[in-house]
TORVEX-563013 format. One record per residue (C-alpha): residue number from 1; residue in three letters; z, y, x. Coordinates in nm, 2 decimals, padded with zeros to 4 digits. Layout:
TORVEX-563013
   pos   code        Z        Y        X
   NUM    ala        Z        Y        X
...
***
This chain:
TORVEX-563013
   pos   code        Z        Y        X
     1    met    21.97    24.02   -04.63
     2    ile    21.94    24.39   -04.71
     3    lys    22.11    24.49   -04.40
     4    arg    21.91    24.28   -04.18
     5    lys    21.59    24.42   -04.35
     6    gln    21.73    24.79   -04.28
     7    arg    21.79    24.69   -03.92
     8    ala    21.46    24.54   -03.88
     9    gly    21.30    24.85   -04.05
    10    trp    21.50    25.09   -03.80
    11    trp    21.39    24.87   -03.50
    12    ala    21.03    24.92   -03.61
    13    leu    21.04    25.28   -03.67
    14    ala    21.20    25.31   -03.34
    15    ala    20.93    25.11   -03.17
    16    ile    20.66    25.33   -03.33
    17    met    20.84    25.67   -03.24
    18    gly    20.89    25.52   -02.87
    19    trp    20.52    25.42   -02.88
    20    leu    20.43    25.79   -02.98
    21    thr    20.67    25.96   -02.74
    22    leu    20.54    25.74   -02.45
    23    leu    20.17    25.82   -02.56
    24    pro    20.11    26.11   -02.34
    25    ala    20.22    25.91   -02.02
    26    ala    20.02    25.61   -02.13
    27    his    19.71    25.82   -02.19
    28    ala    19.76    26.03   -01.88
    29    ser    19.41    26.07   -01.72
    30    thr    19.33    25.87   -01.41
    31    ala    19.09    26.13   -01.31
    32    asp    19.11    26.48   -01.16
    33    his    18.83    26.67   -01.30
    34    thr    18.87    26.97   -01.07
    35    gln    18.75    26.70   -00.78
    36    phe    18.42    26.60   -00.96
    37    ala    18.11    26.75   -00.78
    38    glu    17.92    26.76   -01.11
    39    leu    18.18    27.03   -01.24
    40    gln    18.18    27.26   -00.93
    41    gly    17.93    27.46   -01.10
    42    pro    17.82    27.75   -01.11
    43    phe    17.71    27.69   -01.48
    44    ala    17.47    27.97   -01.61
    45    ser    17.50    27.85   -01.96
    46    ala    17.72    27.63   -02.17
    47    asp    17.47    27.34   -02.24
    48    gln    17.46    27.29   -01.84
    49    val    17.84    27.20   -01.88
    50    thr    17.75    26.94   -02.16
    51    glu    17.47    26.78   -01.92
    52    ala    17.73    26.76   -01.65
    53    cys    17.99    26.59   -01.89
    54    leu    17.72    26.34   -02.04
    55    gly    17.64    26.26   -01.68
    56    cys    17.96    26.03   -01.68
    57    his    18.05    26.03   -02.07
    58    thr    17.71    25.88   -02.14
    59    glu    17.79    25.78   -02.51
    60    ala    18.00    26.08   -02.62
    61    ser    17.74    26.30   -02.74
    62    lys    17.60    26.02   -02.97
    63    gln    17.95    25.95   -03.11
    64    val    18.00    26.33   -03.19
    65    met    17.66    26.35   -03.35
    66    ala    17.76    26.08   -03.59
    67    thr    18.06    26.27   -03.73
    68    arg    18.11    26.53   -03.99
    69    his    18.25    26.78   -03.72
    70    trp    17.86    26.79   -03.61
    71    thr    17.65    26.74   -03.94
    72    trp    17.87    26.95   -04.17
    73    asp    17.73    26.72   -04.44
    74    tyr    17.78    26.40   -04.62
    75    glu    17.73    26.27   -04.98
    76    asn    18.02    26.25   -05.21
    77    pro    18.04    25.88   -05.30
    78    his    18.20    25.97   -05.64
    79    gly    17.99    26.25   -05.75
    80    gly    17.68    26.20   -05.55
    81    glu    17.66    26.60   -05.47
    82    arg    17.61    26.69   -05.09
    83    leu    17.95    26.81   -04.93
    84    gly    18.05    26.93   -04.63
    85    lys    18.10    27.29   -04.47
    86    arg    17.73    27.31   -04.46
    87    thr    17.65    27.33   -04.83
    88    met    17.98    27.36   -05.01
    89    leu    18.11    27.66   -05.20
    90    asn    18.47    27.79   -05.20
    91    thr    18.70    28.09   -05.31
    92    phe    18.72    28.24   -04.98
    93    cys    18.39    28.33   -04.76
    94    ile    18.21    28.15   -05.04
    95    ala    17.94    27.98   -04.83
    96    asp    17.81    27.89   -04.51
    97    leu    17.42    27.88   -04.57
    98    ser    17.26    28.22   -04.44
    99    asn    17.58    28.29   -04.25
   100    glu    17.55    28.03   -03.99
   101    gly    17.52    28.26   -03.69
   102    phe    17.88    28.39   -03.78
   103    cys    18.04    28.07   -03.91
   104    gln    17.91    27.82   -03.66
   105    ser    18.16    27.95   -03.41
   106    cys    18.37    27.64   -03.54
   107    his    18.08    27.40   -03.50
   108    val    18.11    27.16   -03.21
   109    gly    17.77    27.25   -03.10
   110    tyr    17.57    27.57   -02.96
   111    gly    17.31    27.76   -03.13
   112    trp    17.31    27.69   -03.49
   113    glu    17.22    27.99   -03.64
   114    asp    16.96    27.87   -03.91
   115    asp    16.76    27.57   -04.04
   116    thr    16.57    27.54   -03.71
   117    phe    16.86    27.40   -03.55
   118    asp    16.79    27.05   -03.38
   119    phe    17.08    26.80   -03.48
   120    ser    16.92    26.55   -03.24
   121    asp    16.95    26.75   -02.91
   122    gln    17.24    26.62   -02.71
   123    ser    17.24    26.91   -02.49
   124    arg    17.36    27.12   -02.78
   125    val    17.69    26.93   -02.82
   126    asp    17.99    27.14   -02.72
   127    cys    18.24    26.93   -02.53
   128    leu    18.46    27.22   -02.43
   129    ala    18.52    27.31   -02.80
   130    cys    18.76    27.05   -02.83
   131    his    18.85    26.94   -02.46
   132    asn    18.91    27.29   -02.31
   133    thr    19.24    27.37   -02.20
   134    gly    19.24    27.74   -02.25
   135    asp    19.05    28.04   -02.20
   136    tyr    18.72    27.92   -02.36
   137    val    18.64    28.18   -02.64
   138    lys    18.39    28.11   -02.93
   139    lys    18.39    28.40   -03.16
   140    gly    18.22    28.46   -03.48
   141    gly    17.88    28.60   -03.44
   142    trp    17.75    28.39   -03.14
   143    ala    17.63    28.07   -03.34
   144    gly    17.85    27.86   -03.15
   145    trp    17.79    27.99   -02.80
   146    pro    18.11    28.07   -02.60
   147    asn    18.16    28.44   -02.53
   148    glu    18.02    28.49   -02.18
   149    ala    18.23    28.78   -02.10
   150    leu    18.56    28.63   -02.20
   151    thr    18.48    28.26   -02.06
   152    asp    18.45    28.14   -01.71
   153    leu    18.25    27.83   -01.77
   154    thr    18.32    27.65   -01.44
   155    gln    18.68    27.69   -01.47
   156    ala    18.67    27.55   -01.83
   157    ala    18.45    27.27   -01.71
   158    arg    18.68    27.18   -01.42
   159    his    19.00    27.18   -01.63
   160    val    18.93    26.99   -01.93
   161    gly    19.17    26.78   -02.11
   162    ser    19.27    26.59   -02.43
   163    thr    19.27    26.79   -02.77
   164    ser    19.56    27.00   -02.84
   165    arg    19.69    27.20   -03.12
   166    glu    19.54    27.50   -02.97
   167    thr    19.19    27.34   -02.96
   168    cys    19.22    27.19   -03.32
   169    gly    19.39    27.50   -03.44
   170    ser    19.13    27.74   -03.31
   171    cys    18.92    27.64   -03.62
   172    his    19.15    27.47   -03.86
   173    phe    19.43    27.73   -03.84
   174    tyr    19.18    28.01   -03.89
   175    gly    18.95    27.88   -04.18
   176    gly    18.86    28.12   -04.44
   177    gly    18.84    28.42   -04.19
   178    gly    19.20    28.43   -04.04
   179    asp    19.52    28.29   -03.96
   180    gly    19.65    28.08   -04.24
   181    val    19.41    28.21   -04.48
   182    lys    19.28    27.89   -04.63
   183    his    19.49    27.58   -04.62
   184    gly    19.84    27.73   -04.65
   185    asp    19.99    27.44   -04.45
   186    leu    19.78    27.51   -04.13
   187    asp    19.83    27.81   -03.95
   188    ser    19.91    27.91   -03.58
   189    ser    20.30    27.90   -03.61
   190    leu    20.23    27.51   -03.58
   191    val    20.13    27.59   -03.21
   192    asn    20.51    27.64   -03.12
   193    ala    20.66    27.48   -03.42
   194    his    21.02    27.46   -03.47
   195    arg    21.22    27.17   -03.63
   196    asp    21.25    27.33   -03.97
   197    leu    20.86    27.41   -04.00
   198    asp    20.74    27.07   -03.90
   199    val    20.98    26.78   -03.80
   200    his    20.68    26.59   -03.64
   201    met    20.54    26.88   -03.42
   202    ala    20.87    27.05   -03.31
   203    val    20.82    27.14   -02.97
   204    asp    21.20    27.05   -02.91
   205    gly    21.16    26.73   -03.09
   206    leu    20.89    26.48   -03.14
   207    asp    20.63    26.73   -03.01
   208    phe    20.32    26.55   -03.20
   209    ser    19.99    26.71   -03.13
   210    cys    19.71    26.68   -03.41
   211    ser    19.59    26.36   -03.26
   212    ser    19.91    26.19   -03.27
   213    cys    19.83    26.13   -03.66
   214    his    19.47    26.21   -03.67
   215    gln    19.37    25.94   -03.40
   216    thr    19.02    25.93   -03.33
   217    glu    18.79    25.63   -03.29
   218    ser    18.44    25.71   -03.12
   219    his    18.51    26.08   -03.19
   220    glu    18.56    26.01   -03.56
   221    val    18.85    26.20   -03.68
   222    pro    19.05    26.03   -03.97
   223    gly    19.20    26.23   -04.26
   224    ser    18.99    26.44   -04.49
   225    arg    19.07    26.69   -04.78
   226    ile    18.73    26.62   -04.92
   227    gln    18.80    26.26   -05.00
   228    gly    19.17    26.20   -04.93
   229    thr    19.38    25.88   -04.91
   230    ala    19.62    25.95   -05.18
   231    val    19.78    25.63   -05.19
   232    asp    19.84    25.39   -04.90
   233    ala    20.12    25.15   -05.04
   234    gln    20.14    24.93   -04.74
   235    ala    20.37    24.88   -04.46
   236    ala    20.34    25.07   -04.14
   237    met    20.05    24.98   -03.92
   238    ile    20.09    24.78   -03.61
   239    arg    19.91    24.99   -03.32
   240    gly    19.61    24.82   -03.19
   241    ser    19.54    24.61   -03.50
   242    gln    19.21    24.65   -03.65
   243    glu    19.24    24.77   -04.02
   244    glu    19.02    24.96   -04.23
   245    arg    19.30    25.21   -04.33
   246    asn    19.35    25.58   -04.26
   247    pro    19.61    25.62   -03.99
   248    ala    19.69    25.98   -04.07
   249    thr    19.89    25.89   -04.37
   250    cys    20.27    25.92   -04.37
   251    gln    20.29    25.53   -04.46
   252    ala    20.08    25.44   -04.14
   253    cys    20.41    25.51   -03.96
   254    his    20.67    25.52   -04.22
   255    gly    20.57    25.21   -04.44
   256    asp    20.59    25.22   -04.82
   257    thr    20.98    25.18   -04.81
   258    pro    21.05    25.45   -04.57
   259    his    21.43    25.52   -04.70
   260    glu    21.67    25.28   -04.51
   261    ala    21.99    25.45   -04.49
   262    gly    22.23    25.58   -04.75
   263    ala    22.34    25.47   -05.11
   264    met    22.02    25.60   -05.26
   265    ala    21.77    25.46   -05.02
   266    glu    21.68    25.18   -05.27
   267    arg    21.63    25.45   -05.56
   268    leu    21.44    25.67   -05.34
   269    asn    21.20    25.41   -05.23
   270    ala    21.13    25.34   -05.60
   271    his    21.00    25.70   -05.61
   272    thr    20.71    25.61   -05.37
   273    arg    20.54    25.43   -05.66
   274    thr    20.51    25.78   -05.83
   275    leu    20.52    26.05   -05.56
   276    ala    20.34    26.12   -05.26
   277    cys    20.57    26.16   -04.95
   278    gln    20.46    26.53   -04.94
   279    thr    20.59    26.60   -05.29
   280    cys    20.97    26.59   -05.18
   281    his    20.92    26.64   -04.78
   282    ile    20.70    26.96   -04.81
   283    pro    20.92    27.19   -05.04
   284    ala    20.71    27.49   -04.96
   285    phe    20.39    27.59   -04.75
   286    ala    20.33    27.91   -04.53
   287    arg    20.68    27.86   -04.38
   288    gly    20.61    27.98   -04.05
   289    gly    20.58    28.36   -04.09
   290    ile    20.22    28.38   -04.16
   291    pro    20.08    28.45   -04.51
   292    thr    19.83    28.26   -04.69
   293    lys    19.56    28.40   -04.92
   294    met    19.64    28.29   -05.28
   295    ala    19.39    28.51   -05.44
   296    trp    19.06    28.67   -05.33
   297    asp    18.85    28.90   -05.55
   298    trp    18.52    28.99   -05.41
   299    ser    18.42    29.19   -05.72
   300    thr    18.63    29.49   -05.58
   301    ala    18.47    29.48   -05.23
   302    gly    18.26    29.78   -05.13
   303    glu    18.48    30.07   -05.18
   304    leu    18.43    30.34   -04.92
   305    asp    18.61    30.66   -04.82
   306    glu    18.49    31.00   -04.85
   307    ser    18.30    30.97   -04.54
   308    gly    18.14    30.65   -04.65
   309    ser    18.33    30.45   -04.40
   310    pro    18.50    30.11   -04.51
   311    ile    18.87    30.13   -04.58
   312    gln    19.17    29.88   -04.55
   313    arg    19.49    29.88   -04.73
   314    lys    19.80    29.69   -04.60
   315    asp    20.15    29.58   -04.76
   316    asp    20.47    29.68   -04.63
   317    asn    20.45    29.38   -04.35
   318    gly    20.12    29.52   -04.23
   319    his    19.91    29.25   -04.38
   320    ala    19.58    29.36   -04.53
   321    ile    19.57    29.33   -04.89
   322    tyr    19.22    29.53   -04.94
   323    asp    18.95    29.53   -04.73
   324    ser    18.60    29.70   -04.82
   325    arg    18.42    29.40   -04.66
   326    lys    18.61    29.15   -04.86
   327    gly    18.79    29.31   -05.17
   328    asp    19.14    29.25   -05.29
   329    phe    19.39    28.97   -05.18
   330    val    19.71    28.83   -05.30
   331    leu    19.92    28.69   -05.01
   332    gly    20.19    28.45   -05.02
   333    glu    20.46    28.29   -04.79
   334    asp    20.71    28.02   -04.86
   335    val    20.51    27.92   -05.17
   336    val    20.61    27.65   -05.39
   337    pro    20.31    27.42   -05.44
   338    glu    20.17    27.30   -05.77
   339    tyr    20.19    26.96   -05.84
   340    leu    19.94    26.70   -06.00
   341    trp    19.82    26.33   -06.02
   342    trp    19.56    26.27   -05.75
   343    asp    19.39    25.93   -05.66
   344    gly    19.20    26.08   -05.37
   345    thr    18.88    26.13   -05.57
   346    thr    18.75    26.49   -05.58
   347    thr    18.45    26.64   -05.73
   348    phe    18.30    26.98   -05.66
   349    val    18.10    27.24   -05.83
   350    thr    17.81    27.32   -05.61
   351    ala    17.53    27.58   -05.61
   352    glu    17.33    27.38   -05.85
   353    thr    17.61    27.32   -06.11
   354    val    17.57    27.50   -06.43
   355    ile    17.90    27.68   -06.50
   356    asp    18.08    27.82   -06.81
   357    pro    18.16    28.19   -06.72
   358    ser    18.38    28.23   -07.01
   359    glu    18.66    28.05   -06.85
   360    arg    18.78    28.01   -06.51
   361    val    18.55    27.78   -06.29
   362    leu    18.72    27.51   -06.10
   363    val    18.55    27.49   -05.77
   364    asn    18.70    27.14   -05.72
   365    thr    18.87    26.91   -05.95
   366    tyr    19.13    26.64   -05.85
   367    his    19.12    26.32   -06.04
   368    gly    19.38    26.07   -06.11
   369    thr    19.53    25.89   -06.41
   370    pro    19.88    25.95   -06.48
   371    gly    20.09    25.66   -06.40
   372    ala    19.80    25.46   -06.25
   373    glu    19.85    25.21   -05.95
   374    asp    19.60    25.43   -05.75
   375    ala    19.76    25.78   -05.82
   376    arg    20.04    25.97   -05.72
   377    ile    20.19    26.31   -05.79
   378    trp    20.06    26.54   -05.49
   379    pro    20.15    26.90   -05.40
   380    val    19.88    27.13   -05.38
   381    lys    19.78    27.49   -05.32
   382    arg    19.56    27.66   -05.60
   383    ala    19.37    27.96   -05.45
   384    leu    19.24    28.18   -05.70
   385    gly    18.90    28.36   -05.66
   386    arg    18.65    28.59   -05.82
   387    gln    18.30    28.58   -05.68
   388    pro    17.95    28.65   -05.78
   389    tyr    17.75    28.42   -06.01
   390    asp    17.40    28.43   -06.17
   391    thr    17.42    28.55   -06.54
   392    val    17.09    28.36   -06.63
   393    his    17.09    28.03   -06.45
   394    arg    17.49    28.03   -06.47
   395    thr    17.53    27.92   -06.12
   396    leu    17.78    28.06   -05.83
   397    leu    17.58    28.23   -05.57
   398    arg    17.55    28.23   -05.21
   399    pro    17.55    28.58   -05.07
   400    gln    17.47    28.66   -04.70
   401    ile    17.79    28.83   -04.58
   402    ala    17.85    28.83   -04.21
   403    ile    17.51    28.85   -04.02
   404    pro    17.48    29.20   -03.85
   405    asn    17.15    29.34   -04.03
   406    asp    17.07    29.53   -04.32
   407    thr    17.10    29.26   -04.57
   408    ala    17.44    29.12   -04.52
   409    phe    17.72    29.26   -04.73
   410    trp    17.96    29.38   -04.44
   411    tyr    17.69    29.58   -04.31
   412    asn    17.54    29.73   -04.61
   413    phe    17.80    29.69   -04.89
   414    asp    17.49    29.64   -05.13
   415    trp    17.53    29.29   -05.34
   416    asp    17.17    29.32   -05.46
   417    lys    17.03    29.27   -05.11
   418    ala    17.31    29.03   -05.00
   419    leu    17.24    28.80   -05.30
   420    ala    16.88    28.80   -05.27
   421    val    16.86    28.72   -04.92
   422    gly    17.16    28.47   -04.93
   423    thr    17.00    28.27   -05.21
   424    gly    16.64    28.31   -05.06
   425    ile    16.76    28.17   -04.73
   426    ser    16.94    27.86   -04.90
   427    gly    16.67    27.80   -05.14
   428    gln    16.89    27.86   -05.43
   429    pro    16.70    28.01   -05.74
   430    phe    16.81    28.37   -05.84
   431    ser    16.74    28.56   -06.13
   432    gly    16.85    28.88   -06.00
   433    glu    17.09    28.92   -06.27
   434    tyr    17.47    28.86   -06.16
   435    asp    17.83    28.94   -06.24
   436    phe    18.15    28.80   -06.10
   437    val    18.35    28.51   -06.25
   438    asp    18.71    28.39   -06.22
   439    thr    18.72    28.08   -05.99
   440    ala    18.98    27.84   -05.84
   441    met    19.03    27.57   -05.59
   442    leu    19.27    27.31   -05.49
   443    trp    19.40    27.22   -05.14
   444    pro    19.63    26.93   -05.06
   445    ile    19.94    27.00   -04.90
   446    thr    20.02    26.76   -04.62
   447    his    20.13    26.94   -04.31
   448    met    20.46    27.15   -04.24
   449    val    20.68    26.84   -04.30
   450    ala    21.06    26.98   -04.33
   451    pro    21.34    26.74   -04.20
   452    ser    21.49    26.49   -04.43
   453    glu    21.78    26.73   -04.51
   454    gln    21.55    27.00   -04.66
   455    ala    21.37    26.76   -04.86
   456    leu    21.38    26.81   -05.24
   457    lys    21.69    26.71   -05.42
   458    cys    21.74    26.54   -05.74
   459    gly    21.80    26.85   -05.94
   460    ser    21.46    27.00   -05.81
   461    cys    21.27    26.79   -06.07
   462    his    21.51    26.62   -06.29
   463    val    21.59    26.92   -06.51
   464    glu    21.40    27.08   -06.80
   465    glu    21.23    27.35   -06.59
   466    gly    21.20    27.18   -06.25
   467    arg    20.90    27.14   -06.02
   468    leu    20.76    26.88   -06.23
   469    ala    20.80    27.04   -06.55
   470    gly    20.41    27.05   -06.63
   471    val    20.33    26.70   -06.48
   472    glu    20.24    26.46   -06.77
   473    gly    20.28    26.08   -06.74
   474    val    20.60    26.01   -06.60
   475    trp    20.95    26.00   -06.79
   476    leu    21.19    26.22   -06.59
   477    pro    21.56    26.16   -06.70
   478    gly    21.69    26.53   -06.71
   479    arg    21.36    26.67   -06.83
   480    asp    21.23    26.43   -07.09
   481    arg    21.41    26.36   -07.39
   482    his    21.37    26.15   -07.69
   483    gln    21.57    26.23   -08.00
   484    leu    21.64    25.91   -08.13
   485    leu    21.71    25.77   -07.80
   486    asp    21.96    26.05   -07.71
   487    arg    22.13    25.96   -08.06
   488    phe    22.15    25.58   -07.98
   489    gly    22.31    25.66   -07.63
   490    phe    22.54    25.94   -07.75
   491    gly    22.64    25.70   -08.03
   492    leu    22.70    25.41   -07.81
   493    ala    22.91    25.61   -07.58
   494    gly    23.11    25.74   -07.87
   495    leu    23.16    25.36   -07.98
   496    met    23.27    25.27   -07.64
   497    leu    23.51    25.56   -07.62
   498    leu    23.67    25.49   -07.96
   499    gly    23.70    25.12   -07.83
   500    val    23.88    25.24   -07.52
   501    leu    24.10    25.48   -07.72
   502    gly    24.19    25.21   -07.98
   503    his    24.26    24.95   -07.70
   504    gly    24.49    25.21   -07.55
   505    ala    24.66    25.29   -07.88
   506    leu    24.72    24.90   -07.96
   507    arg    24.85    24.85   -07.63
   508    tyr    25.09    25.15   -07.64
   509    ala    25.20    25.05   -08.01
   510    asn    25.28    24.71   -07.88
   511    arg    25.45    24.80   -07.57
   512    asn    25.82    24.73   -07.69
   513    arg    25.72    24.42   -07.85
   514    arg    25.62    24.24   -07.54
   515    lys    25.98    24.35   -07.39
   516    glu    26.15    24.20   -07.68
   517    his    25.99    23.85   -07.59
***
C-alpha cells in the first residue's frame, strides 16, 4: 500500500514538474509585438507607451491599479495599522514618505513624487516596468520615470515579454538601497543561479522564473512577507483548479507529505507538522557571493573628511561598511538563520506607535503559539538597526533622506533639517528633540532553496547546542532531557542488559547438561 502511495506521489510530482517545464512553450506568445503598428513609435514619453499598450490590453491598467504593486498600501487585518511600502518603517532606508521622488523608481507607475500623485490615472501605469526584456532603466531620483538617456522607448515597447528574474529582481533584489541589502535570500546572484544556490531556479536545471511559483491572477501576485502563509498543510494543488490557496507555498507543488523515498521518509514527513519546509531546506542565506546587511547604524552617519566631503570605508572584499550618507553597516554571507514559531501573523511598529527606547524596538513581531496547529518553526533574518526617534513623543521618525535639496540628509548631513522636513511632509508630530534607538526587524527566509542532499541533517538540531537550541514548545530528543525519564530509560536498558547476560550465563552453564540427555 505504501509503495503504491509512493509511486502515485512520484507520478503527481513528475506531472507537476513536467507541466512547469512545458510552461514557457505552452504560454509562448501568439503575437509578435514588433509587428504592431501601435508600437512603431516614436514615443516622446513613457506614458505614450502605456496608452499604446492599453489600446489592446484594455483591462490591464485597472487590474494593476487594484494591486499593492500600485497602491503600496493596505490595512493589516490583524493589527488594523496601515501597511505597505507607502507608510511602513524599516531598519534600512527607514521610510518612503518624503522620499517618493527617489524610492518610487520601484513603483509600477510614473511620476509619484509627492501626495498629489493621481492613483486613478491609468496613463501613469508603467507596463514596461514588469514586461520589458532589457535596456529599460528606472533609476532612483526620477519618481518612477525611465531614464531617457539610457532607454529607447520604441525598442522597449516593441520587445515586451513575460516577467523575468531581471524585471522582478530590478526591485526585489535591490530593496534597501543595494544588491541583497534587505531580504538576505533575494539578490542578483539568482539571475544566473546554480543548483547549489537554488535548486528550482538553477539555469542548468528546472530554471524556474519568479512567476513559476508566484503565478499571477489578474496581475495580483501571490506571496507576501507582510502577511505570509506560514502553514499550508494540504496536498499539492491541481493546476487549473479554483482554490483559495497561496500557490507560492512549497506545499502547492510538493504537498504536505513531500518525502517519498528512503527509509526516513515517513519520519521526515512527520516533521512537517512542526517545521516549515524552509527550515531544513535553506541551511543559510546570502549564499550567492553577495553580502546582505545584517545591521545598519544611522547614528554614525555624517562623518566628513578634512575637506568637508563624504567618505566611504570598505572591508577587505571591497564592500562598503561605512558611508557618510548612511552610517555603519555589518554585512553577512552564508548566514545561518534564526528560528521561531510563526503562524503568518505579523504586527508592525508604525510612526504612530509609542515605543520604549530603553530596550531594542522590534519594528515587526512574528506571532505563533509553539506547537499550535496553525504555526510552524520558520527561518528568519534578524536585521538590526539604530535609527532616529522623538524623545518627547517616543515615536520612530521619518527623515527626508534622498531628495536632492537642502533639507535631505544625503545632501546636507543635517539631521535637524532632515527630520523636521520628513515629519512635516508625512504629517507626523515632531517635538524637535530626538536621539537614536536600537531597533530590529525580521524577514522570512524562503528563497535560495538548496538541493536535498544539502538540507539540514538530524545532528543539526538534535543536539544540545543545535540550530533550534533557543526554540521553545517542541521536545527535541538529543537537545531536551528529563532527569526522571533518563533514569527510567537507563534503568530499563540496564535491566534488559542484565536479563540478556543472565540468560546467556544460564545457557552457558547448562550446555553440557543438554548434551548428556
